[in-house]
C-alpha positions, 0 to 999 in steps of 0.5 A, spaced: 205 909 747 205 910 741 212 913 736 214 921 736 212 924 731 214 930 726 221 932 723 227 929 725 231 932 729 238 931 726 245 931 728 248 938 729 241 941 729 241 946 737 235 943 740 232 949 743 225 948 748 219 952 749 214 951 755 208 955 753 204 956 759 198 961 761 202 966 764 208 965 761 213 962 755 219 959 758 224 958 753 231 953 754 236 950 750 238 943 751 246 943 752 246 936 754 241 930 753 242 926 759 237 920 758 241 918 752 246 914 756 240 911 758 242 913 767 237 916 771 240 924 769 235 928 766 237 933 759 242 939 762 238 945 760 240 952 759 240 959 756 234 960 760 229 965 757 222 968 759 216 971 754 210 974 757 204 968 753 199 973 752 204 980 749 210 977 747 215 982 743 217 977 737 223 981 737 225 979 743 224 972 741 229 974 735 234 976 739 233 970 743 234 966 737 240 969 734 244 969 740 243 961 742 242 958 735 246 961 730 245 955 726 240 950 724 235 948 730 229 945 731 224 948 736 221 944 741 213 946 742 210 944 748 203 948 750 197 949 754 195 955 751 194 954 744 193 962 741 200 963 745 203 957 742 200 959 735 203 966 735 209 963 737 210 958 731 208 964 727 214 969 729 219 962 728 217 961 721 217 969 720 224 968 724 227 962 719 223 964 713 225 972 713 233 972 716 233 964 711 236 961 718 233 953 718 230 953 724 224 948 724 218 946 729 215 940 732 209 941 737 210 935 743 204 932 745 203 926 750 206 920 745 213 923 745 214 922 752 215 917 756 210 915 760 203 910 760 197 915 762 193 911 767 187 916 767 180 916 764 182 921 759 189 922 757 188 926 751 185 932 756 191 932 762 196 938 760 202 937 757 205 941 763 202 935 767 205 930 763 212 933 761 214 934 769 211 926 771 215 925 765 222 928 767 221 925 776 220 918 773 228 919 770 229 922 778 226 919 782 228 913 786 226 907 781 222 903 787 218 909 790 212 913 787 213 920 787 208 926 788 209 932 783 208 939 786 207 944 781 206 951 783 204 956 777 199 959 773 195 953 778 198 948 783 199 941 780 199 936 784 200 929 781 202 922 783 207 917 779 207 910 781 214 906 781 213 904 775 213 910 771 206 911 770 202 918 770 196 916 776 192 923 775 192 928 781 189 935 782 188 941 780 187 948 784 188 955 782 195 958 784 197 965 788 196 970 782 190 967 779 187 966 786 188 974 786 186 975 779 179 972 782 178 976 787 179 983 784 175 981 778 169 977 782 168 982 787 167 991 787 172 993 792 177 988 793 184 990 790 188 985 787 194 983 790 200 982 787 207 979 789 205 972 792 209 967 789 215 968 792 215 968 800 211 965 805 205 970 807 205 974 812 203 973 819 196 974 821 191 977 823 192 982 816 191 989 818 190 991 811 185 989 807 191 987 801 194 983 807 188 980 809 188 978 802 195 975 801 195 972 808 189 968 806 191 965 799 198 964 802 196 961 807 190 957 804 195 956 798 199 952 804 194 948 808 191 945 800 198 943 798 199 940 804 193 936 805 193 934 798 200 931 798 198 928 804 192 925 801 197 923 795 201 919 800 195 914 802 196 909 797 203 910 798 203 909 805 207 915 805 213 912 801 212 917 795 217 922 793 215 929 793 218 933 788 216 941 787 217 946 781 214 951 779 214 959 779 211 960 785 214 954 789 217 959 795 210 960 798 210 953 799 217 950 799 218 950 807 211 946 809 214 941 804 220 938 808 224 934 805 221 935 798 227 935 792 226 943 788 227 942 780 225 949 778 225 947 770 221 940 771 217 941 765 222 944 761 226 938 762 221 933 760 219 936 754 227 935 752 226 928 754 221 928 747 229 929 744 232 925 747 226 920 744 228 923 737 
Protein backbone atom coordinates (compact mmCIF):
# COMPACT_ATOMS: atom_id res chain seq x y z
CA UNK A 1 0.00 0.00 0.00
CA UNK A 2 1.27 3.48 -0.82
CA UNK A 3 1.22 6.40 1.56
CA UNK A 4 -1.78 8.74 1.44
CA UNK A 5 -1.41 11.80 -0.78
CA UNK A 6 -3.10 15.18 -0.98
CA UNK A 7 -3.41 18.22 1.28
CA UNK A 8 -2.62 17.44 4.92
CA UNK A 9 -5.23 17.42 7.63
CA UNK A 10 -4.29 19.99 10.25
CA UNK A 11 -5.09 20.21 13.93
CA UNK A 12 -8.28 22.26 14.28
CA UNK A 13 -9.69 21.22 10.90
CA UNK A 14 -13.25 19.96 10.76
CA UNK A 15 -13.10 16.78 8.68
CA UNK A 16 -16.00 16.46 6.24
CA UNK A 17 -16.79 13.32 4.25
CA UNK A 18 -18.49 12.86 0.88
CA UNK A 19 -19.49 9.46 -0.45
CA UNK A 20 -20.46 10.26 -4.05
CA UNK A 21 -22.61 7.41 -5.31
CA UNK A 22 -24.59 6.84 -8.48
CA UNK A 23 -27.82 8.05 -6.86
CA UNK A 24 -26.90 10.10 -3.80
CA UNK A 25 -24.06 12.13 -2.34
CA UNK A 26 -23.83 11.21 1.34
CA UNK A 27 -22.21 13.88 3.49
CA UNK A 28 -21.07 13.65 7.11
CA UNK A 29 -18.72 15.12 9.72
CA UNK A 30 -16.05 13.12 11.58
CA UNK A 31 -16.67 13.66 15.29
CA UNK A 32 -14.11 11.22 16.66
CA UNK A 33 -11.16 9.56 14.93
CA UNK A 34 -11.77 6.29 16.76
CA UNK A 35 -9.10 4.30 14.91
CA UNK A 36 -6.34 6.70 16.00
CA UNK A 37 -6.18 5.13 19.45
CA UNK A 38 -5.22 1.78 17.98
CA UNK A 39 -8.36 0.05 19.22
CA UNK A 40 -10.93 -1.73 17.12
CA UNK A 41 -13.34 1.15 16.87
CA UNK A 42 -14.44 3.01 13.77
CA UNK A 43 -14.35 6.79 13.57
CA UNK A 44 -17.63 8.29 14.76
CA UNK A 45 -19.53 10.32 12.17
CA UNK A 46 -22.49 12.66 12.55
CA UNK A 47 -24.50 15.47 10.91
CA UNK A 48 -25.50 13.32 7.94
CA UNK A 49 -26.91 15.03 4.87
CA UNK A 50 -27.89 13.56 1.50
CA UNK A 51 -27.87 15.30 -1.87
CA UNK A 52 -28.92 13.90 -5.23
CA UNK A 53 -25.89 13.00 -7.33
CA UNK A 54 -27.27 14.15 -10.67
CA UNK A 55 -28.97 17.42 -9.77
CA UNK A 56 -28.11 18.59 -6.26
CA UNK A 57 -28.58 22.28 -5.41
CA UNK A 58 -25.32 24.03 -4.39
CA UNK A 59 -27.18 26.27 -1.87
CA UNK A 60 -28.14 23.13 0.07
CA UNK A 61 -24.48 22.10 0.18
CA UNK A 62 -23.44 25.58 1.28
CA UNK A 63 -26.05 25.67 4.05
CA UNK A 64 -24.89 22.30 5.38
CA UNK A 65 -21.23 23.33 5.33
CA UNK A 66 -21.99 26.60 7.13
CA UNK A 67 -23.85 24.70 9.86
CA UNK A 68 -21.29 21.95 10.47
CA UNK A 69 -17.96 23.63 9.67
CA UNK A 70 -17.91 27.40 10.26
CA UNK A 71 -14.09 27.33 10.54
CA UNK A 72 -11.25 25.64 8.62
CA UNK A 73 -12.25 22.30 7.12
CA UNK A 74 -11.04 19.57 4.82
CA UNK A 75 -13.42 17.54 2.63
CA UNK A 76 -12.53 13.94 1.81
CA UNK A 77 -14.28 12.85 -1.38
CA UNK A 78 -14.69 9.21 -2.44
CA UNK A 79 -16.57 8.80 -5.69
CA UNK A 80 -17.97 6.25 -8.11
CA UNK A 81 -19.74 9.00 -10.10
CA UNK A 82 -17.09 11.23 -11.63
CA UNK A 83 -19.41 13.92 -13.04
CA UNK A 84 -21.18 14.34 -9.69
CA UNK A 85 -17.86 14.46 -7.82
CA UNK A 86 -16.47 17.14 -10.14
CA UNK A 87 -19.63 19.22 -9.68
CA UNK A 88 -19.45 18.78 -5.91
CA UNK A 89 -15.78 19.80 -5.81
CA UNK A 90 -16.50 22.86 -7.97
CA UNK A 91 -19.35 23.90 -5.67
CA UNK A 92 -17.14 23.51 -2.59
CA UNK A 93 -14.33 25.50 -4.23
CA UNK A 94 -16.77 28.29 -5.06
CA UNK A 95 -18.05 28.42 -1.48
CA UNK A 96 -14.47 28.53 -0.22
CA UNK A 97 -13.53 31.35 -2.61
CA UNK A 98 -16.63 33.54 -2.46
CA UNK A 99 -17.29 33.15 1.26
CA UNK A 100 -13.60 33.41 2.17
CA UNK A 101 -13.68 30.13 4.04
CA UNK A 102 -10.74 27.76 4.28
CA UNK A 103 -12.16 24.52 2.88
CA UNK A 104 -9.56 22.24 1.34
CA UNK A 105 -10.42 19.12 -0.65
CA UNK A 106 -8.85 15.72 -1.05
CA UNK A 107 -9.96 12.93 -3.40
CA UNK A 108 -9.65 9.56 -1.66
CA UNK A 109 -8.14 6.64 -3.56
CA UNK A 110 -7.20 3.06 -2.75
CA UNK A 111 -3.79 4.07 -1.38
CA UNK A 112 -5.46 6.19 1.29
CA UNK A 113 -7.19 3.20 2.88
CA UNK A 114 -5.58 0.53 5.08
CA UNK A 115 -6.48 -2.48 2.97
CA UNK A 116 -4.46 -4.94 0.89
CA UNK A 117 -6.12 -5.71 -2.47
CA UNK A 118 -5.82 -9.35 -3.58
CA UNK A 119 -7.68 -8.99 -6.89
CA UNK A 120 -6.64 -8.99 -10.54
CA UNK A 121 -7.23 -5.27 -11.22
CA UNK A 122 -7.19 -3.37 -7.93
CA UNK A 123 -7.43 0.03 -9.63
CA UNK A 124 -10.81 -0.91 -11.16
CA UNK A 125 -12.52 -1.75 -7.86
CA UNK A 126 -15.03 0.93 -6.84
CA UNK A 127 -13.83 3.06 -3.94
CA UNK A 128 -17.15 2.46 -2.14
CA UNK A 129 -16.42 -1.28 -2.05
CA UNK A 130 -12.90 -0.64 -0.80
CA UNK A 131 -14.03 1.83 1.89
CA UNK A 132 -16.72 -0.53 3.19
CA UNK A 133 -14.25 -3.42 3.29
CA UNK A 134 -11.65 -1.28 5.09
CA UNK A 135 -14.23 -0.36 7.72
CA UNK A 136 -15.22 -4.03 8.04
CA UNK A 137 -11.63 -4.95 8.93
CA UNK A 138 -11.89 -2.67 11.98
CA UNK A 139 -15.21 -3.96 13.33
CA UNK A 140 -14.94 -7.67 12.53
CA UNK A 141 -13.55 -10.29 14.88
CA UNK A 142 -9.77 -10.18 14.24
CA UNK A 143 -9.65 -13.95 13.85
CA UNK A 144 -12.53 -14.22 11.38
CA UNK A 145 -13.11 -13.26 7.75
CA UNK A 146 -16.06 -11.07 6.80
CA UNK A 147 -18.67 -10.83 4.06
CA UNK A 148 -19.81 -7.26 3.39
CA UNK A 149 -23.26 -6.90 1.80
CA UNK A 150 -23.88 -3.36 0.52
CA UNK A 151 -27.37 -2.74 -0.86
CA UNK A 152 -27.47 0.47 -2.86
CA UNK A 153 -27.89 1.42 -6.52
CA UNK A 154 -25.87 -1.74 -7.05
CA UNK A 155 -25.90 -4.60 -4.56
CA UNK A 156 -22.42 -5.90 -3.79
CA UNK A 157 -21.23 -8.89 -1.77
CA UNK A 158 -17.53 -8.58 -0.96
CA UNK A 159 -15.13 -10.87 0.89
CA UNK A 160 -12.49 -9.81 3.41
CA UNK A 161 -9.97 -12.34 4.71
CA UNK A 162 -9.27 -12.87 8.40
CA UNK A 163 -6.00 -11.00 7.84
CA UNK A 164 -7.89 -7.96 6.49
CA UNK A 165 -7.35 -8.43 2.75
CA UNK A 166 -9.90 -7.56 0.07
CA UNK A 167 -10.60 -10.74 -1.92
CA UNK A 168 -13.21 -9.52 -4.42
CA UNK A 169 -16.87 -10.47 -4.59
CA UNK A 170 -20.03 -10.13 -6.66
CA UNK A 171 -22.06 -7.23 -8.06
CA UNK A 172 -25.68 -7.16 -9.20
CA UNK A 173 -28.24 -4.39 -9.82
CA UNK A 174 -30.05 -2.99 -6.80
CA UNK A 175 -33.87 -2.89 -6.63
CA UNK A 176 -34.29 0.63 -8.04
CA UNK A 177 -31.96 -0.14 -10.95
CA UNK A 178 -33.86 -3.37 -11.71
CA UNK A 179 -37.17 -1.48 -11.69
CA UNK A 180 -35.79 1.22 -13.98
CA UNK A 181 -34.36 -1.38 -16.34
CA UNK A 182 -37.74 -3.09 -16.67
CA UNK A 183 -39.51 0.20 -17.34
CA UNK A 184 -36.96 1.44 -19.88
CA UNK A 185 -36.46 -1.91 -21.59
CA UNK A 186 -40.14 -2.68 -22.20
CA UNK A 187 -43.00 -0.79 -23.79
CA UNK A 188 -45.75 -1.36 -21.23
CA UNK A 189 -44.27 -2.21 -17.84
CA UNK A 190 -44.38 0.69 -15.34
CA UNK A 191 -41.52 1.73 -13.08
CA UNK A 192 -42.19 0.67 -9.50
CA UNK A 193 -40.93 2.83 -6.65
CA UNK A 194 -40.40 2.27 -2.91
CA UNK A 195 -38.83 -1.20 -3.09
CA UNK A 196 -35.86 -0.40 -0.86
CA UNK A 197 -36.96 -0.49 2.74
CA UNK A 198 -39.16 -3.49 3.45
CA UNK A 199 -39.65 -7.13 2.49
CA UNK A 200 -41.45 -7.63 -0.85
CA UNK A 201 -45.18 -8.29 -1.18
CA UNK A 202 -46.41 -11.89 -1.04
CA UNK A 203 -47.00 -13.93 -4.16
CA UNK A 204 -49.03 -13.93 -6.29
CA UNK A 205 -48.86 -10.28 -7.24
CA UNK A 206 -52.41 -9.33 -8.23
CA UNK A 207 -51.43 -6.27 -10.26
CA UNK A 208 -48.57 -5.52 -12.61
CA UNK A 209 -46.97 -3.26 -10.01
CA UNK A 210 -47.28 -5.92 -7.29
CA UNK A 211 -45.87 -8.58 -9.63
CA UNK A 212 -42.85 -6.41 -10.43
CA UNK A 213 -42.31 -5.58 -6.75
CA UNK A 214 -42.53 -9.27 -5.85
CA UNK A 215 -40.21 -10.33 -8.66
CA UNK A 216 -37.56 -7.75 -7.83
CA UNK A 217 -37.88 -8.08 -4.06
CA UNK A 218 -37.85 -11.87 -3.83
CA UNK A 219 -35.26 -12.03 -6.61
CA UNK A 220 -32.86 -9.71 -4.74
CA UNK A 221 -33.40 -11.62 -1.50
CA UNK A 222 -32.78 -14.96 -3.16
CA UNK A 223 -29.71 -13.67 -4.97
CA UNK A 224 -28.17 -12.17 -1.83
CA UNK A 225 -28.89 -15.29 0.25
CA UNK A 226 -27.25 -17.50 -2.39
CA UNK A 227 -24.28 -15.19 -2.85
CA UNK A 228 -23.63 -15.06 0.88
CA UNK A 229 -23.88 -18.85 1.06
CA UNK A 230 -21.37 -19.17 -1.80
CA UNK A 231 -19.09 -16.58 -0.18
CA UNK A 232 -19.12 -18.62 3.03
CA UNK A 233 -17.83 -21.75 1.26
CA UNK A 234 -14.09 -20.86 1.31
CA UNK A 235 -14.45 -19.96 4.99
CA UNK A 236 -16.43 -23.08 6.01
CA UNK A 237 -19.28 -20.83 7.18
CA UNK A 238 -17.10 -18.94 9.67
CA UNK A 239 -17.28 -15.47 8.10
CA UNK A 240 -19.10 -12.63 9.82
CA UNK A 241 -21.76 -10.94 7.70
CA UNK A 242 -21.89 -7.14 7.76
CA UNK A 243 -24.84 -5.37 6.11
CA UNK A 244 -25.00 -1.78 4.92
CA UNK A 245 -26.64 0.44 2.28
CA UNK A 246 -29.87 2.31 1.72
CA UNK A 247 -31.74 -0.80 0.49
CA UNK A 248 -30.65 -3.04 3.36
CA UNK A 249 -34.24 -3.34 4.58
CA UNK A 250 -35.19 -5.53 1.66
CA UNK A 251 -32.74 -8.29 2.73
CA UNK A 252 -32.33 -7.65 6.46
CA UNK A 253 -34.48 -10.51 7.73
CA UNK A 254 -32.96 -13.07 5.36
CA UNK A 255 -29.46 -12.58 6.77
CA UNK A 256 -29.87 -13.72 10.39
CA UNK A 257 -26.94 -12.76 12.58
CA UNK A 258 -25.72 -10.03 10.23
CA UNK A 259 -24.33 -6.88 11.85
CA UNK A 260 -26.00 -3.84 10.27
CA UNK A 261 -23.90 -0.66 10.01
CA UNK A 262 -25.76 1.90 7.86
CA UNK A 263 -22.83 4.29 7.29
CA UNK A 264 -20.09 1.75 6.70
CA UNK A 265 -18.76 3.42 3.54
CA UNK A 266 -18.56 6.85 5.20
CA UNK A 267 -16.80 5.29 8.19
CA UNK A 268 -14.32 3.70 5.81
CA UNK A 269 -13.64 7.05 4.14
CA UNK A 270 -13.02 8.49 7.61
CA UNK A 271 -10.22 5.96 8.07
CA UNK A 272 -8.29 7.94 5.47
CA UNK A 273 -8.43 10.94 7.80
CA UNK A 274 -7.11 8.82 10.65
CA UNK A 275 -4.16 7.70 8.47
CA UNK A 276 -3.42 11.30 7.46
